[in-house]
All heavy atoms as an XYZ file, in Angstrom:
955
protein
N      83.385     75.789     91.857
C      84.692     75.098     91.839
C      84.946     74.232     93.089
O      84.116     74.128     93.902
N      86.011     73.492     93.087
C      86.318     72.639     94.253
C      86.494     73.382     95.481
O      86.996     74.512     95.520
C      87.612     71.999     93.728
C      88.231     72.937     92.845
C      87.138     73.663     92.133
N      86.162     72.703     96.607
C      86.447     73.294     97.934
C      87.829     72.919     98.223
O      88.210     71.646     98.181
C      85.418     72.846     98.950
C      85.639     73.536    100.266
C      84.580     73.211    101.248
O      83.812     72.189    101.171
N      84.343     74.084    102.281
N      88.713     73.761     98.807
C      90.019     73.562     99.123
C      90.319     74.236    100.456
O      89.684     75.293    100.844
C      91.037     74.123     98.038
C      90.981     73.507     96.720
C      91.662     72.246     96.595
N      91.775     71.810     95.292
C      91.118     70.745     94.834
N      90.273     70.108     95.529
N      91.278     70.410     93.556
N      91.311     73.752    101.186
C      91.891     74.361    102.292
C      92.847     75.410    101.794
O      93.914     75.112    101.132
C      92.578     73.379    103.188
C      93.159     73.956    104.473
C      92.033     74.143    105.541
O      91.026     73.492    105.494
O      92.346     75.029    106.443
N      92.525     76.710    101.951
C      93.392     77.804    101.487
C      93.462     78.788    102.479
O      92.520     79.236    103.101
C      92.702     78.337    100.172
N      94.703     79.246    102.793
C      95.028     80.295    103.727
C      94.363     79.805    105.084
O      93.860     80.690    105.880
C      94.462     81.573    103.335
C      95.032     81.980    102.005
C      94.264     81.692    100.853
C      96.235     82.426    101.811
C      94.769     82.040     99.545
C      96.842     82.701    100.581
C      96.090     82.521     99.489
O      96.629     82.876     98.248
N      94.420     78.586    105.458
C      93.997     78.067    106.770
C      92.487     77.868    106.913
O      92.049     77.681    108.029
N      91.709     78.132    105.771
C      90.238     77.972    105.922
C      89.795     77.182    104.668
O      90.352     77.345    103.585
C      89.625     79.342    105.918
C      90.027     80.200    107.115
C      89.348     81.508    107.242
N      89.461     82.445    106.111
C      90.489     83.256    105.904
N      91.464     83.355    106.784
N      90.447     84.070    104.830
N      88.628     76.478    104.899
C      88.064     75.844    103.663
C      87.300     76.913    102.811
O      86.560     77.624    103.326
C      87.007     74.793    104.286
C      86.719     75.393    105.601
C      87.872     76.214    106.110
N      87.531     76.979    101.511
C      86.999     77.884    100.625
C      86.763     77.298     99.304
O      87.382     76.243     98.984
C      87.900     79.171    100.448
C      88.130     79.909    101.694
S      88.931     81.570    101.339
C      90.492     81.280    102.188
N      85.885     77.828     98.514
C      85.587     77.369     97.148
C      86.425     78.080     96.196
O      86.427     79.374     96.193
C      84.104     77.461     96.815
C      83.308     76.522     97.588
C      82.567     77.009     98.743
C      83.066     75.249     97.167
C      81.908     76.123     99.482
C      82.249     74.425     97.941
C      81.661     74.874     99.132
N      87.186     77.428     95.219
C      87.917     77.998     94.241
C      87.080     78.502     93.146
O      86.181     77.741     92.653
C      88.963     77.033     93.766
N      87.254     79.744     92.689
C      86.408     80.259     91.567
C      87.282     80.484     90.305
O      88.339     80.963     90.426
C      85.788     81.679     92.041
S      84.730     81.651     93.367
N      86.732     79.960     89.245
C      87.495     80.208     87.967
C      87.222     81.645     87.509
O      86.710     82.422     88.287
C      86.957     79.312     86.921
C      87.291     77.838     87.039
C      86.809     76.983     85.926
N      87.004     75.609     86.142
C      88.022     74.906     85.656
N      88.854     75.454     84.924
N      88.110     73.630     85.869
N      87.688     81.938     86.327
C      87.436     83.354     85.822
C      86.001     83.768     85.856
O      85.607     84.936     86.052
C      88.031     83.414     84.477
C      88.248     84.833     83.972
C      89.146     84.935     82.755
C      89.048     86.254     82.032
N      89.613     87.379     82.762
N      85.122     82.841     85.612
C      83.643     83.012     85.811
C      83.141     81.990     86.721
O      83.451     80.805     86.643
C      82.931     82.968     84.383
N      82.276     82.425     87.650
C      81.647     81.476     88.670
C      80.190     81.787     88.770
O      79.770     82.979     88.616
C      82.348     81.586     89.986
N      79.368     80.754     88.974
C      77.898     80.946     89.092
C      77.516     80.296     90.392
O      77.788     79.145     90.518
C      77.138     80.401     87.889
C      75.645     80.539     88.103
C      77.526     81.055     86.518
N      76.662     80.975     91.200
C      76.128     80.457     92.305
C      74.659     80.401     92.220
O      74.084     81.309     91.655
C      76.458     81.398     93.571
C      77.825     81.819     93.833
C      77.795     82.880     94.906
C      78.681     80.641     94.232
N      74.096     79.256     92.526
C      72.620     79.123     92.369
C      71.990     79.279     93.739
O      72.447     78.595     94.783
C      72.211     77.800     91.791
C      70.700     77.588     91.622
C      70.349     76.411     90.846
O      71.208     75.636     90.412
O      69.117     76.053     90.827
N      71.009     80.143     93.898
C      70.390     80.408     95.156
C      68.976     79.843     95.098
O      68.253     80.341     94.237
C      70.347     81.936     95.551
C      69.698     82.200     96.880
C      71.882     82.509     95.480
N      68.676     78.958     96.027
C      67.244     78.427     96.061
C      66.407     78.702     97.112
O      65.697     77.836     97.580
C      67.471     76.802     95.926
C      67.981     76.424     94.497
O      67.396     76.820     93.531
N      69.069     75.612     94.559
N      66.594     79.929     97.661
C      65.627     80.399     98.704
C      65.469     81.887     98.539
O      66.539     82.542     98.095
C      66.178     80.047     99.967
C      67.492     80.768    100.599
C      67.674     80.442    101.960
N      68.679     79.397    102.085
C      69.423     79.329    103.186
N      69.281     80.164    104.191
N      70.286     78.422    103.274
N      64.413     82.486     98.957
C      64.296     83.928     98.719
C      65.112     84.675     99.782
O      65.625     84.083    100.769
C      62.745     84.069     99.058
C      62.267     82.921     99.784
C      63.304     81.737     99.454
N      65.329     85.935     99.563
C      66.080     86.751    100.494
C      65.244     87.057    101.731
O      65.879     87.558    102.650
C      66.548     88.082     99.774
N      64.076     86.772    101.788
C      63.245     86.901    102.979
C      63.270     88.334    103.545
O      63.460     88.564    104.700
C      63.579     85.920    104.034
C      63.283     84.573    103.704
O      62.327     84.252    102.915
O      63.878     83.594    104.135
N      63.257     89.389    102.624
C      63.193     90.736    103.071
C      64.509     91.368    103.493
O      64.624     92.428    103.856
N      65.628     90.460    103.460
C      66.860     91.013    103.800
C      67.437     91.898    102.611
O      67.141     91.493    101.497
C      67.876     89.836    104.149
C      67.441     89.269    105.468
C      68.213     88.077    105.791
N      67.579     86.949    105.228
C      67.835     85.658    105.313
N      68.865     85.361    106.087
N      67.148     84.749    104.621
N      68.231     92.937    102.889
C      68.424     93.844    101.932
C      69.868     93.840    101.363
O      70.235     94.621    100.448
C      68.124     95.291    102.436
O      68.987     95.556    103.582
N      70.690     92.941    101.744
C      72.078     92.813    101.293
C      72.449     91.317    101.106
O      72.040     90.426    101.716
C      73.050     93.379    102.393
C      73.036     94.885    102.527
C      74.217     95.335    103.353
C      74.215     96.753    103.606
N      74.249     97.579    102.471
N      73.300     91.206    100.007
C      73.888     89.964     99.789
C      75.374     90.231    100.003
O      75.989     91.116     99.392
C      73.713     89.457     98.300
C      74.530     88.230     97.875
C      74.101     87.000     98.742
C      74.392     87.961     96.426
N      76.051     89.412    100.915
C      77.423     89.565    101.340
C      78.177     88.455    100.802
O      77.838     87.230    100.958
C      77.510     89.662    102.813
O      76.702     90.798    103.255
C      78.914     89.933    103.231
N      79.294     88.700    100.087
C      80.209     87.799     99.630
C      81.596     88.022    100.133
O      82.161     89.053    100.048
C      80.316     87.848     98.017
C      79.066     87.815     97.259
C      79.361     88.208     95.759
C      78.399     86.365     97.291
N      82.108     86.975    100.880
C      83.424     87.050    101.414
C      84.345     86.383    100.379
O      84.330     85.111    100.295
C      83.564     86.379    102.683
C      82.818     87.127    103.849
O      82.730     88.353    103.712
O      82.438     86.562    104.804
N      85.219     87.192     99.703
C      86.033     86.620     98.659
C      87.454     86.852     99.070
O      87.831     87.758     99.922
C      85.785     87.466     97.404
C      84.419     87.253     96.716
C      84.204     88.307     95.722
C      84.340     85.870     96.098
N      88.346     85.989     98.529
C      89.799     86.044     98.919
C      90.582     85.953     97.614
O      90.475     85.034     96.860
C      90.192     84.895     99.747
C      91.559     85.043    100.496
C      91.646     85.515    101.810
C      92.700     84.830     99.760
C      92.856     85.712    102.348
C      93.911     85.075    100.371
C      93.991     85.462    101.650
O      95.226     85.729    102.185
N      91.260     87.047     97.343
C      92.204     87.111     96.111
C      93.557     86.545     96.356
O      94.230     86.943     97.245
C      92.240     88.579     95.647
O      93.120     88.571     94.518
N      93.912     85.475     95.564
C      95.251     84.833     95.817
C      96.345     85.589     95.232
O      97.484     85.315     95.383
C      95.086     83.497     95.086
C      94.139     83.687     93.995
C      93.192     84.803     94.539
N      96.056     86.721     94.468
C      96.988     87.527     93.826
C      97.611     88.512     94.820
O      97.065     88.823     95.903
C      96.427     88.437     92.730
C      95.916     87.455     91.553
C      94.552     87.152     91.651
C      96.596     87.184     90.527
C      94.030     86.384     90.586
C      96.148     86.316     89.599
C      94.811     86.069     89.503
N      98.886     88.792     94.567
C      99.618     89.717     95.534
C     100.145     90.882     94.572
O     101.295     91.075     94.442
C     100.753     89.010     96.131
C     101.286     89.682     97.440
O     100.684     90.746     97.820
O     102.253     89.296     97.953
N      99.133     91.685     94.118
C      99.369     92.700     93.076
C     100.223     93.864     93.669
O     100.722     94.664     92.916
C      98.118     93.267     92.611
C      97.468     92.285     91.554
C      96.090     92.004     91.692
C      98.172     91.752     90.509
C      95.562     91.235     90.736
C      97.664     90.948     89.606
C      96.275     90.597     89.708
N     100.324     93.974     94.975
C     101.162     95.069     95.496
C     102.670     94.705     95.409
O     103.496     95.658     95.591
C     100.739     95.378     96.994
C     101.156     94.142     97.980
C     100.645     94.601     99.343
C     100.847     93.407    100.315
N     100.145     92.241    100.141
N     103.004     93.535     95.129
C     104.359     93.104     94.962
C     105.061     93.816     93.730
O     104.276     94.088     92.752
C     104.438     91.600     94.825
C     104.287     90.873     96.122
C     105.256     91.212     97.227
O     106.470     91.299     96.874
O     104.811     91.478     98.328
N     106.289     94.180     93.702
C     106.942     94.811     92.665
C     106.899     94.086     91.312
O     106.895     94.636     90.297
C     108.372     94.900     93.078
C     108.370     94.870     94.604
C     107.216     93.949     94.941
N     106.711     92.747     91.394
C     106.604     91.920     90.194
C     105.505     92.413     89.142
O     105.559     92.469     88.072
C     106.358     90.504     90.475
C     106.120     89.595     89.278
C     107.108     89.111     88.571
C     104.812     89.203     89.001
C     106.955     88.187     87.482
C     104.532     88.331     87.981
C     105.585     87.892     87.169
N     104.418     92.921     89.837
C     103.294     93.385     89.044
C     103.331     94.845     88.725
O     102.452     95.425     88.157
C     101.962     93.134     89.827
C     101.693     91.712     90.165
C     101.933     90.956     91.293
C     101.201     90.689     89.207
N     101.563     89.708     91.186
C     101.178     89.560     89.886
C     100.821     90.840     87.893
C     100.695     88.397     89.281
C     100.358     89.675     87.256
C     100.412     88.481     87.896
N     104.454     95.647     89.086
C     104.636     96.959     88.877
C     103.474     97.855     89.497
O     103.339     99.091     89.150
C     104.630     97.334     87.286
C     105.755     96.487     86.697
C     105.419     95.410     85.880
C     107.104     96.831     86.805
C     106.390     94.701     85.287
C     108.046     96.119     86.220
C     107.725     95.034     85.416
O     108.720     94.361     84.867
N     102.656     97.354     90.337
C     101.664     98.218     90.888
C     100.543     98.614     90.050
O      99.794     99.457     90.338
N     100.494     97.983     88.876
C      99.491     98.516     87.876
C      98.250     97.543     87.701
O      97.500     97.738     86.806
C     100.188     98.463     86.372
C     101.303     99.552     86.355
O     101.193    100.485     87.093
O     102.161     99.391     85.493
N      98.095     96.608     88.525
C      97.024     95.645     88.401
C      96.160     95.578     89.635
O      96.588     95.906     90.717
C      97.632     94.169     88.099
C      98.381     94.129     86.834
C      99.764     94.430     86.867
C      97.774     93.781     85.629
C     100.474     94.243     85.643
C      98.512     93.709     84.503
C      99.834     93.953     84.490
O     100.550     93.881     83.331
N      94.901     95.178     89.462
C      93.993     94.863     90.569
C      93.000     93.938     90.149
O      92.551     93.849     88.901
C      93.347     96.234     90.997
N      92.591     92.932     90.967
C      91.532     91.976     90.683
C      90.216     92.704     90.755
O      89.977     93.423     91.754
C      91.696     90.853     91.601
C      90.627     89.787     91.353
C      90.749     88.973     90.017
O      90.607     89.601     88.998
N      91.036     87.754     90.139
N      89.414     92.537     89.826
C      88.046     93.076     89.826
C      86.993     91.922     89.635
O      87.351     90.899     88.944
C      87.845     94.183     88.727
O      88.037     93.547     87.444
C      88.740     95.308     88.936
N      85.837     92.149     89.908
C      84.752     91.117     89.766
C      83.554     92.007     89.395
O      83.088     92.999     89.945
C      84.456     90.334     90.982
C      84.083     91.145     92.197
C      83.386     89.241     90.690
N      82.851     91.542     88.269
C      81.599     92.024     87.751
C      80.540     91.036     88.322
O      80.658     89.871     88.106
C      81.526     92.128     86.233
C      80.116     92.570     85.803
C      82.553     93.109     85.715
N      79.490     91.644     88.984
C      78.479     90.839     89.640
C      77.084     91.002     88.947
O      76.707     92.174     88.784
C      78.394     91.094     91.145
C      79.788     90.956     91.815
C      77.339     90.288     91.805
C      79.834     91.544     93.133
N      76.450     89.870     88.602
C      75.190     89.895     87.962
C      74.212     89.032     88.843
O      74.714     87.931     89.264
C      75.169     89.312     86.574
C      75.863     90.211     85.627
C      75.825     89.539     84.194
O      75.262     88.523     84.010
O      76.440     90.202     83.305
N      72.994     89.350     88.956
C      72.007     88.525     89.559
C      70.845     88.422     88.626
O      70.225     89.353     88.209
C      71.458     89.062     90.944
C      70.279     88.220     91.418
C      72.617     89.211     91.907
N      70.626     87.184     88.161
C      69.574     86.849     87.238
C      69.655     87.775     85.946
O      68.751     88.208     85.470
C      68.136     86.986     87.786
C      67.888     86.012     88.922
O      68.446     84.885     88.814
N      67.131     86.370     89.912
N      70.885     87.962     85.611
C      71.193     88.817     84.273
C      71.275     90.252     84.569
O      71.568     91.004     83.569
N      70.861     90.756     85.768
C      70.908     92.214     86.019
C      72.266     92.532     86.597
O      72.818     91.951     87.534
C      69.895     92.545     87.073
C      69.904     94.044     87.425
C      68.861     94.453     88.386
N      67.656     94.627     87.506
C      66.461     94.740     88.034
N      66.292     94.593     89.385
N      65.401     94.837     87.256
N      72.961     93.494     85.940
C      74.232     93.884     86.238
C      74.247     94.767     87.592
O      73.553     95.712     87.721
C      74.876     94.799     85.137
C      76.362     95.226     85.374
O      76.903     94.824     86.461
O      76.832     95.782     84.484
N      75.022     94.250     88.607
C      75.120     94.989     89.875
C      76.394     95.775     90.029
O      76.601     96.191     91.105
C      74.794     94.022     91.122
C      73.545     93.285     91.109
C      73.402     92.506     92.373
C      72.342     94.353     91.040
N      77.104     95.760     88.987
C      78.339     96.543     88.931
C      79.564     95.734     89.106
O      79.651     94.592     89.301
N      80.711     96.491     89.026
C      82.065     95.980     89.227
C      82.697     96.394     90.515
O      82.548     97.614     90.973
C      82.907     96.417     88.019
C      84.383     95.880     88.035
C      85.134     96.372     86.848
O      84.951     97.446     86.436
O      85.819     95.522     86.316
N      83.358     95.474     91.186
C      83.995     95.781     92.414
C      85.487     95.449     92.302
O      85.863     94.498     91.684
C      83.412     94.996     93.607
C      81.974     95.169     93.880
C      81.490     96.558     94.202
N      80.181     96.657     94.758
C      79.046     96.673     94.070
N      79.154     96.451     92.783
N      77.858     96.862     94.628
N      86.332     96.203     92.982
C      87.762     95.939     93.087
C      88.096     95.112     94.296
O      87.541     95.496     95.386
C      88.606     97.225     93.057
C      90.107     96.915     93.285
C      88.412     98.082     91.882
N      88.798     94.020     94.170
C      89.097     93.224     95.332
C      90.570     93.542     95.725
O      91.437     93.753     94.879
C      89.183     91.689     94.898
C      87.742     91.118     94.448
C      87.948     89.668     94.165
C      86.671     91.422     95.422
N      90.751     93.746     96.935
C      92.084     93.937     97.451
C      92.829     92.652     97.458
O      92.263     91.548     97.322
N      94.243     92.743     97.729
C      94.918     91.495     97.949
C      94.462     90.717     99.242
O      94.169     91.489    100.226
C      96.378     91.770     98.038
C      96.969     92.248     96.710
O      96.349     92.076     95.738
O      98.113     92.889     96.765
N      94.270     89.479     99.235
C      93.685     88.780    100.401
C      92.129     88.860    100.450
O      91.468     88.954     99.463
N      91.671     89.012    101.646
C      90.276     89.025    101.879
C      89.589     90.290    101.628
O      90.018     91.299    102.017
C      89.902     88.487    103.254
C      88.391     88.375    103.492
C      88.052     87.662    104.802
O      88.869     87.335    105.553
N      86.743     87.498    105.036
N      88.435     90.300    100.845
C      87.546     91.450    100.691
C      86.086     90.988    100.946
O      85.754     89.922    100.426
C      87.745     91.915     99.181
O      89.066     92.322     98.990
C      86.773     93.147     98.990
N      85.356     91.810    101.598
C      83.904     91.532    101.804
C      83.174     92.429    100.821
O      83.382     93.691    100.840
C      83.430     91.743    103.230
O      84.062     90.749    104.049
C      81.952     91.514    103.341
N      82.371     91.917     99.941
C      81.537     92.598     99.026
C      80.098     92.590     99.534
O      79.526     91.538     99.624
C      81.670     92.160     97.556
C      80.721     92.857     96.657
C      83.118     92.184     97.076
N      79.494     93.778     99.862
C      78.067     93.835    100.290
C      77.282     94.488     99.177
O      77.577     95.692     98.732
C      77.953     94.577    101.557
N      76.314     93.795     98.678
C      75.502     94.302     97.570
C      74.095     94.637     98.111
O      73.447     93.832     98.689
C      75.234     93.251     96.485
C      76.630     92.761     95.908
C      76.388     91.456     95.100
C      77.207     93.772     95.012
N      73.684     95.813     97.870
C      72.349     96.317     98.225
C      71.334     95.630     97.188
O      71.551     95.666     96.049
C      72.178     97.852     98.165
C      72.926     98.480     99.227
O      72.938     97.815    100.317
O      73.480     99.534     99.013
N      70.225     95.033     97.703
C      69.341     94.343     96.840
C      68.050     95.056     96.726
O      67.488     95.610     97.684
C      69.057     92.913     97.425
C      70.251     92.000     97.693
C      69.843     90.697     98.288
C      70.987     91.736     96.314
N      67.524     95.020     95.531
C      66.139     95.566     95.284
C      65.137     94.548     95.671
O      65.380     93.315     95.465
C      66.050     95.749     93.743
C      66.912     96.850     93.185
C      66.774     96.954     91.713
O      65.774     96.453     91.117
O      67.709     97.507     91.047
N      63.955     94.921     96.213
C      62.994     93.923     96.570
C      62.531     93.167     95.399
O      62.443     93.570     94.317
C      61.781     94.814     97.048
C      62.490     96.166     97.438
C      63.602     96.255     96.563
N      62.501     91.803     95.562
C      62.082     90.902     94.508
C      63.082     90.493     93.595
O      62.823     89.646     92.618
N      64.381     90.936     93.745
C      65.462     90.449     92.876
C      65.736     88.961     92.938
O      65.984     88.331     91.987
C      66.738     91.257     93.234
C      67.958     91.037     92.304
C      67.614     91.389     90.830
C      69.087     91.807     92.735
N      65.590     88.410     94.208
C      65.721     86.965     94.440
C      64.286     86.444     94.546
O      63.530     86.828     95.471
C      66.474     86.690     95.659
C      68.012     86.867     95.422
C      68.641     88.054     95.551
C      68.746     85.757     94.954
C      70.000     88.235     95.293
C      70.198     85.926     94.759
C      70.713     87.088     94.937
N      63.967     85.383     93.740
C      62.664     84.781     93.757
C      62.633     83.585     94.701
O      61.595     83.089     95.092
C      62.154     84.372     92.370
O      63.152     83.281     91.900
C      62.201     85.608     91.407
N      63.854     82.949     94.904
C      63.903     81.699     95.715
C      63.736     80.442     94.817
O      63.654     79.386     95.321
N      63.780     80.607     93.525
C      63.587     79.498     92.614
C      64.672     79.516     91.597
O      64.493     80.022     90.494
C      62.154     79.620     91.878
C      60.962     79.496     92.874
C      59.735     79.618     92.046
N      59.628     80.837     91.190
C      59.230     81.930     91.578
N      58.902     82.192     92.839
N      59.180     83.009     90.722
N      65.917     79.070     91.970
C      66.926     78.954     91.048
C      67.588     80.243     90.533
O      68.000     80.410     89.412
N      67.657     81.209     91.396
C      68.259     82.479     91.180
C      69.788     82.294     90.841
O      70.379     81.460     91.618
C      68.033     83.523     92.243
C      66.591     83.813     92.453
O      66.027     84.328     91.530
O      66.084     83.560     93.494
N      70.322     83.055     89.941
C      71.746     82.859     89.560
C      72.551     84.153     89.945
O      72.177     85.204     89.450
C      71.912     82.509     88.137
C      71.334     81.225     87.712
C      71.518     80.900     86.158
C      71.830     80.048     88.514
N      73.680     83.871     90.673
C      74.580     85.040     90.908
C      75.870     84.728     90.147
O      76.447     83.645     90.277
C      74.881     85.151     92.387
C      76.027     86.176     92.628
C      73.660     85.347     93.270
N      76.141     85.523     89.161
C      77.382     85.310     88.297
C      78.441     86.235     88.712
O      78.196     87.529     88.847
C      76.994     85.486     86.862
C      78.097     85.357     85.900
C      77.635     85.500     84.353
N      78.722     85.449     83.517
C      79.391     84.470     83.136
N      79.099     83.298     83.511
N      80.454     84.623     82.263
N      79.641     85.757     88.882
C      80.811     86.446     89.200
C      81.828     86.313     88.034
O      82.159     85.237     87.655
C      81.510     85.983     90.383
C      80.585     85.814     91.672
C      81.353     85.076     92.802
C      80.082     87.133     92.158
N      82.291     87.386     87.437
C      83.136     87.436     86.277
C      84.371     88.226     86.782
O      84.379     89.420     86.912
C      82.491     88.092     85.159
C      83.399     88.109     83.875
C      83.428     86.771     83.189
O      82.484     86.075     83.109
O      84.414     86.456     82.548
N      85.481     87.469     86.937
C      86.732     88.038     87.438
C      87.525     88.482     86.314
O      87.536     87.857     85.206
C      87.505     87.044     88.268
C      86.731     86.591     89.557
C      85.961     85.490     89.625
C      86.824     87.435     90.707
C      85.234     85.187     90.716
C      86.134     87.023     91.882
C      85.340     85.933     91.894
N      88.464     89.433     86.523
C      89.392     89.860     85.504
C      90.510     88.999     85.263
O      90.929     88.717     84.085
C      89.920     91.320     85.833
C      90.662     91.951     84.739
C      90.892     93.412     85.163
C      91.562     94.176     83.985
N      91.831     95.628     84.347
N      91.133     88.398     86.297
C      92.335     87.610     86.190
C      92.135     86.274     86.794
O      91.468     86.144     87.813
C      93.581     88.269     86.889
C      93.922     89.646     86.287
C      93.613     90.879     86.999
C      94.553     89.701     85.068
C      93.983     92.014     86.491
C      94.924     90.933     84.559
C      94.617     92.026     85.200
O      94.898     93.335     84.690
N      92.813     85.247     86.162
C      92.841     83.870     86.873
C      94.248     83.279     86.566
O      94.894     83.541     85.504
C      91.749     83.062     86.332
N      94.708     82.443     87.489
C      96.035     81.735     87.322
C      96.054     80.470     88.138
O      95.268     80.355     89.060
C      97.085     82.685     87.627
C      97.257     82.961     89.162
S      98.651     84.041     89.543
C      98.556     84.027     91.331
N      96.909     79.578     87.836
C      97.047     78.351     88.664
C      97.826     78.765     89.930
O      98.630     79.618     89.947
C      97.967     77.481     87.894
C      97.949     77.934     86.500
C      97.626     79.435     86.574
N      97.218     78.265     91.086
C      97.912     78.572     92.419
C      98.095     77.256     93.086
O      97.397     76.285     92.870
C      97.003     79.527     93.328
C      96.936     80.866     92.659
C      95.652     78.926     93.526
N      98.874     77.208     94.115
C      99.294     75.937     94.670
C      98.214     75.306     95.385
O      98.148     74.060     95.536
C     100.408     76.143     95.728
O     100.080     77.055     96.781
N      97.156     76.059     95.871
C      96.030     75.430     96.569
C      95.138     74.640     95.587
O      94.304     73.833     96.071
C      95.243     76.425     97.287
C      95.956     77.213     98.389
C      96.304     78.597     98.251
C      96.555     76.457     99.433
C      97.008     79.238     99.121
C      97.302     77.190    100.362
C      97.527     78.620    100.299
N      95.084     75.025     94.370
C      94.227     74.512     93.339
C      94.951     74.110     92.117
O      94.808     74.736     91.054
C      93.077     75.487     93.026
O      92.422     75.820     94.179
N      95.827     73.201     92.169
C      96.676     72.781     91.111
C      95.766     72.380     89.854
O      94.711     71.810     90.118
C      97.749     71.689     91.472
C      97.116     70.450     92.088
C      96.508     70.605     93.497
O      97.103     71.263     94.413
O      95.514     69.974     93.681
N      96.207     72.713     88.693
C      95.454     72.344     87.506
C      94.133     73.087     87.458
O      93.221     72.561     86.829
C      95.323     70.831     87.263
C      96.670     70.122     87.225
O      97.649     70.652     86.538
N      96.779     68.997     87.824
N      93.938     74.166     88.106
C      92.689     74.760     88.010
C      92.962     76.276     88.057
O      93.575     76.826     89.057
C      91.842     74.412     89.382
C      90.455     74.932     89.389
C      89.526     74.236     88.866
C      90.141     76.160     89.992
C      88.087     74.653     88.898
C      88.778     76.623     90.035
C      87.812     75.910     89.526
N      92.700     77.020     86.991
C      92.988     78.421     86.982
C      92.058     79.151     87.896
O      90.845     79.247     87.719
C      92.905     78.894     85.489
C      93.964     78.403     84.597
C      93.833     78.827     83.213
N      93.903     80.307     83.088
C      95.018     81.059     83.038
N      96.187     80.451     83.177
N      94.977     82.362     82.906
N      92.595     79.654     89.027
C      91.884     80.268     90.061
C      91.860     81.848     89.948
O      92.909     82.462     89.740
C      92.461     79.802     91.392
O      92.374     78.436     91.544
C      91.648     80.517     92.509
N      90.718     82.436     90.106
C      90.567     83.909     90.105
C      90.374     84.406     91.514
O      90.902     85.506     91.872
C      89.347     84.327     89.264
N      89.649     83.650     92.291
C      89.422     84.018     93.723
C      88.900     82.957     94.474
O      88.566     81.872     93.857
C      88.518     85.277     93.720
N      88.826     83.017     95.779
C      88.167     81.992     96.574
C      86.978     82.631     97.241
O      86.929     83.769     97.643
C      89.138     81.520     97.716
C      90.331     80.680     97.192
C      91.530     81.304     96.937
C      90.111     79.351     96.866
C      92.582     80.539     96.471
C      91.245     78.586     96.459
C      92.427     79.272     96.285
O      93.501     78.522     95.700
N      85.918     81.834     97.351
C      84.634     82.248     98.010
C      84.553     81.551     99.375
O      84.538     80.310     99.408
C      83.473     81.900     97.128
C      82.071     82.205     97.801
C      81.876     83.655     97.983
C      80.966     81.499     96.948
N      84.611     82.257    100.449
C      84.481     81.703    101.740
C      83.039     81.607    102.178
O      82.659     80.675    102.824
C      85.369     82.476    102.756
C      85.427     81.916    104.127
C      86.353     82.587    105.059
O      86.788     83.697    104.778
O      86.708     81.963    106.069
N      82.278     82.643    101.865
C      80.966     82.743    102.369
C      80.084     83.582    101.420
O      80.568     84.574    100.874
C      80.884     83.261    103.717
C      79.614     83.357    104.482
C      79.779     83.942    105.902
N      79.916     85.418    105.725
C      78.958     86.266    105.997
N      77.781     85.842    106.337
N      79.236     87.604    105.876
N      78.807     83.193    101.338
C      77.853     84.001    100.589
C      76.631     83.969    101.486
O      76.187     82.844    101.906
C      77.460     83.471     99.190
N      76.016     85.137    101.881
C      74.891     85.178    102.835
C      74.015     86.322    102.615
O      74.539     87.439    102.176
C      75.481     85.080    104.250
N      72.742     86.236    102.940
C      71.858     87.381    102.890
C      71.937     87.962    104.363
O      71.997     87.303    105.340
C      70.436     86.838    102.703
C      70.166     86.457    101.301
C      69.753     85.186    100.931
C      70.245     87.326    100.131
C      69.474     84.814     99.639
C      70.011     86.995     98.896
C      69.728     85.756     98.655
N      71.922     89.273    104.321
C      71.946     89.937    105.690
C      70.869     91.042    105.740
O      70.499     91.526    104.704
C      73.301     90.576    105.969
C      74.357     89.470    106.120
C      75.717     90.027    106.368
O      75.959     91.234    106.357
O      76.568     89.210    106.578
């Protein structure tokens, strides 16, 4: 999605589904870290406390599970199996549960913002 200034930092807006293409191998590093920011404020009474943003993560079609994002910033660290990333057009797919228009990304249904993706 588009890069926007959101919450004082440049971040990429993610729709309900987002795909990242990785064109380099993990070089033996064992974690993929995603710094995500949820624009929802589900703790507010308007939501009745019954909602949470979640993301299902896949790498090259392999399901790495579902994670719950807190309101605001959440760091998701994924343990990687050796050889999962080949360095030749690997795809990381993020499927979020909720999306809505927000002021930072007008006319763009935003599910979360991606600030950083890195191998560690």
